[in-house]
N, C-alpha and C positions, 0 to 999 in steps of 0.2 A: 211127382216133380217141385212139386210146392210145398211136398212136408220135407224131400232133400235141401231145399234151399233152407228154410225153416233150421234145419239142422247144422248148416252149413255158419248159417247167421250168427248160432249159438255157440259155436266153437270157437268162432272169429273172434267172439263175444268177449269169452274165456279168455282168450290169448293176451288181449287189448288189458282185460281189468287184473290178470296174473300175471307179476313179476317173470320176466323168462329168467331162468338159470343158464348161465353163462360161465362157460372155466375161466377162474379168475390167472390171469397174468401173474408169472412168479416173480416174489419182490422180496428185496434182500429183510431180514428179520435181526435186528444190530443187537437181538439178547442170544440170538444162536450164533456157534463160529460160523464164520464166511469161507464160501472156498473162491480160492484164486485158482485161474487155471494158465498153465504156463507150459511151452514147447520145453521140456527140463536137458533138452542138447544144445538150449540158447545160451552160450556163454559170452559175457562175462555177467547176465542180465537173471539167466534161473538154470540153472545144473545140476547136476549129482557130481561131488567129489570124489577122488578114489574109496570114500569109505561109505558114498553111499549117501551123504547127507546131503539135501537140497540148502544151495546156498547161489550167490550171484546180487549183484546190486539192488534189485527188484526186489530182491528178497528182505536184503538191509533194508531199505528205502519202506518195504510195505509195514513192517517192524516199527518202523521209527512215526507213519504215519497212524496204525492204528493203536498204535501208544497213545498218542495224541488223543484218540478218536474214544480209548476204552473197549474196543472193540477185538474179539480173537478172531485169530485167524486159518487159516491151511492153505499149504499150494495142493494143487490135485495137477499130474502130469494129464496131458490131453494131445489129443489127434490133431494138428495144428489148421487140419484143413478144413477140420467142420467146428473151429471154434465158435462161431457165434451161435451154429445151432444148436451148442451144448450150452451159452447164452442163453439163448429165448429158448430153451425148454427146460430150464432151471436147476442142471446137471454139474453147471456152474453157476459162481455172482457175480465172478468179473473176470477179464482179460488184462491180464498184467503181463507182458513177455517183449519189452523192445516193441510196442506193438504200435504200428504206426496211424497218424489221420491222415484217413483217404477221403474220398467225397462220396464210392461208394459202399464205402463202410460208415458212414455219417448216416445211411440210408435206413441201417436197423441195429446200430447200437449211440451209446450217448456217452459219446467221451468226456474225460475229468479235463481238465488244461493242463494243454502242455508241459512237460518237466524234460526234454533233453532236444538237443538238435541233432542232427543224422543226415546222412548221403547218401546213395544207391551206388557201388563204388564199383571196378571190375581190376579184378584180379586177373593174372596170368601166369606164368613162367618166366623167370628172369631171363633165360636165354633165346625166348620167344622175339619177333621186330616187329609184335602189333605195338602201336605208339596213339592210337586211337579207335573211336569205335568204327569209324571208317574201315578200317581195317581187319573188319572181323564180319566183311562181306565172306561168304560161305564158309563160315569156320563154323564150329557147334561151341553153343552158350546152354552153361545150365545153371539152376538157380533153383531155390524150393518154392514147391507146390503149394500156393494160395498165400504169395507174402507178397507183402508191398514192392518186395525187387520183383516177381513177378510182373507185380501190376504196372510198376515202374516201365520192363521194358515191353509189354504191351502197348502201354498208351504210346511208347515211341513208332507209330507205325513204317514210317521213313527206314528204320533202323532192322526193323523187325522182319521186313519183306528180305533184306538184305542177306538174313543168316540161313544157316543150313538148317533145311528144312522148314525155315521159314516161320518157327516157332522153338523159342528155348526148350531143353529137358530138361524135367524137374526130379526132383526126388523131395520123399517126406522130410527130412532133417539137412541142415547147412552141412554136417557131417559128411553127410554121404553127396554131398556138393561138392568139396572140399577135397575126398576121396577119388572122383570122377578126375577134375582136374590134376592131381598127383597121378593116378593111374595110366593119364593122356587123351583120356576118352571125352573132353572135353578140353576145347584151345582158350575157354576163357571163362569163368563164374561172374555170378553180378551177386552183390552181397552186403548186408549194412554194414558200412564204413566202421561204427561201434565196435562189430562182429570181428570184422576184418583186423585190425588195429590189433585188436587182445588176443587174437587165435594166433595170429602171426609175432605178437610177442611173446609167448610161452613155444615159440619152435627154435631146435638148433641151428634149422637151416633156414632162416626168415629169409636171408640177403638170394635165395634159390625164385620168390616171388617177386612181382611187383603191383602196385597198384596204379594203376593209370589217372591221369589228371582228367580225363575227358571223363565223364558220371553221369546221372541219370537225375541230377538235381535235387535241393533241399528239400525236407520232410521235418516231421516232429511225432514223436513217442508222447502216448498220454496212456490213460490206463479205458479201455470201453466196459459199459455196463449197458443193464439194460436200458431203456426207455419209460420204463416204467417206476423204473428208482430214481429219479431226479432229486427229489429228497435226499435220498443218502450223496449223489453227487456232490450236490451243493456242502453240505459239511465234511465230505472228502477232500471238495478243494481248499477249503479251510485248513482242513489240517496238512495236508501237503504245502499249502502259504508258509504255513508257524514252522513246520520242520526247516524250508526253505531260509525263511529270514532267521531263524535260532542259529544256523551254522551248521545242523546235523546234514544238510544233501550233501554240501561241499566236503564234510569228510567222511562223506561215503562215497562219493564222487572222487575224492583222490586213494582208497584204499581200492578202487575196482580198473582204474584208469589212468596209472601212474606213466606210462605208455600214450597217452595220447596227445598230441599236441594240436591245442586250440588255435 
């Protein structure tokens, strides 16, 4: 027994004396090309045009910011429902695509400075007599899975418990969410105001939809990084500020949001 104890003490001594090898957290290396994760159906922030090119407000803004930082980058389409997992396992280096700051996300993500305001709005067909959230009692409401729209709906417990099934139905992309409204499977959808305004501005039948005045409140967009990349985030914020101060941000915004009335 004493021999076993001596062996255990010896092993513990070695463990204390020797450095423990831990798996290093993924970190951005500015000498490499940084990978930006995004939902490639989220117009006008990041999406594929008719030729398959990745375009959008966030794409242009990223180009301007990384030009200031002298950093190469590429956009990589991801499954939006696993975005934080892809970030923290190193598959991507940041999340940049109309990404809303929320309390839950701040637990696992380091956010940049906010760069745009937004609201979660309710869209219905124009011939519907719905006028407010209260009118959605027993109605079918749809939104994107793992989105800030879903978080906003679920946070309003008094509202959620009144809708059909006491929970919204969800889809992988907002394209599918709008299709649900068009096909009559949903009575209302909840989406980002920035997305809604752009989407409707591109449709010939935009007057067949209505955006309710009643909404789920204000929020802000930012870029999400790993918490281990705090030094990079500081440099990023400085570049983002420079792009804003020299007027480039407003030029990009005017290009993509000409229909949005501030």
